[in-house]
N, C-alpha and C positions, 0 to 999 in steps of 0.2 A: 550552496551554502545554506545551512539550516537556520530557520528563524528561531529565536528564543521564545517559543510559545509552546503551550501544551495542547495539542489538538485532540486529546483523548477524552476530554470532558464531554459527556453527553449533555444535551440541553437544546436550546434553540438552534435550529438548523442542522441538528445531528441526524443523519439519515438512518432509517430503520433497517435497511437491507445492507448486507455485508459489502457488496460491490460499491454501494454509495458511501459507506464508511471508509473503505480503502481509498476511494477517489478523494474524499474530504481530507483524509490524512495526507495524501500526496500533495494536494493543493496547498494545504497549510504549511507543511514542512518545507516545500521547495518553491513556494510563492508562484505556483503555476496558475494559469488561467483555467477556470472550471470547464470551459468549453473545449479545452485541449485534452483533458483527462477523460478518455473514453476507453471502452474495452479494446478497441482496435488500435489505440495509440501505441506506437512503438516507444519503448522506454528510452532507448539511446537516441534514435533518429528524430522522433517527434517531440519528446519531452526534454531532450538534451541532458539526461541523467547518466552518470558514469558508474563504474564499479564501486567507487567509494560511496556514492549515493545509495547503491544497492545494500551496502552494510547498514546504512541509516534506515532503509526500508525494513530490513530484517529486525532491527531493534524496535522499530515502531510497531511491527506486527506482533512481536513477542510481548511488548508492553500492553497492547490493546487486547489481544486474544489469549494470552497466557500459555502459548505453546512455544517450544524451542524448535528452531529450524536451522539447517545448515546455510551459511552465507552463500555457498556455491549454488544452492538450489534456486534462490531468488536471483542471483546475479546472472544465471544462465537464461532466465526468462526474457522473452523478447517483447511481450506486450503487457499492458495493464490487465487485459482479460485473462492472461495466464496467471497473474497474481490472484485475481478474483477466484479462479477455479481452484488454485492451490489452497487458498485459505478456506474456501467452502468445503473442500474435501477433508482438510485437517479437522475442521469443526465437526463435520459429519462423522468422521471416524472416532472422534473423541466422545461423541454422544451415543455411539452404538455399543 
């Protein structure tokens, strides 16, 4: 269940790096423990997020980073690190 908050405002506690930002968003949206959200954390098995949560992740990434992605792309990812790599690649391709 998504909390009714907006984790996208930069400010105190907002990480400077993209992986940290993604972790922050996941922690806030899904009320996860910060220590559980690591690059190696498995989305389904370790964080207990399902395909509907994957849709919410897509929406959050689109809102934060301003790019459109297919829901299937994120819902096929197995770890938080795969999300990190995907977003960083999208941002890099957009800036080149």
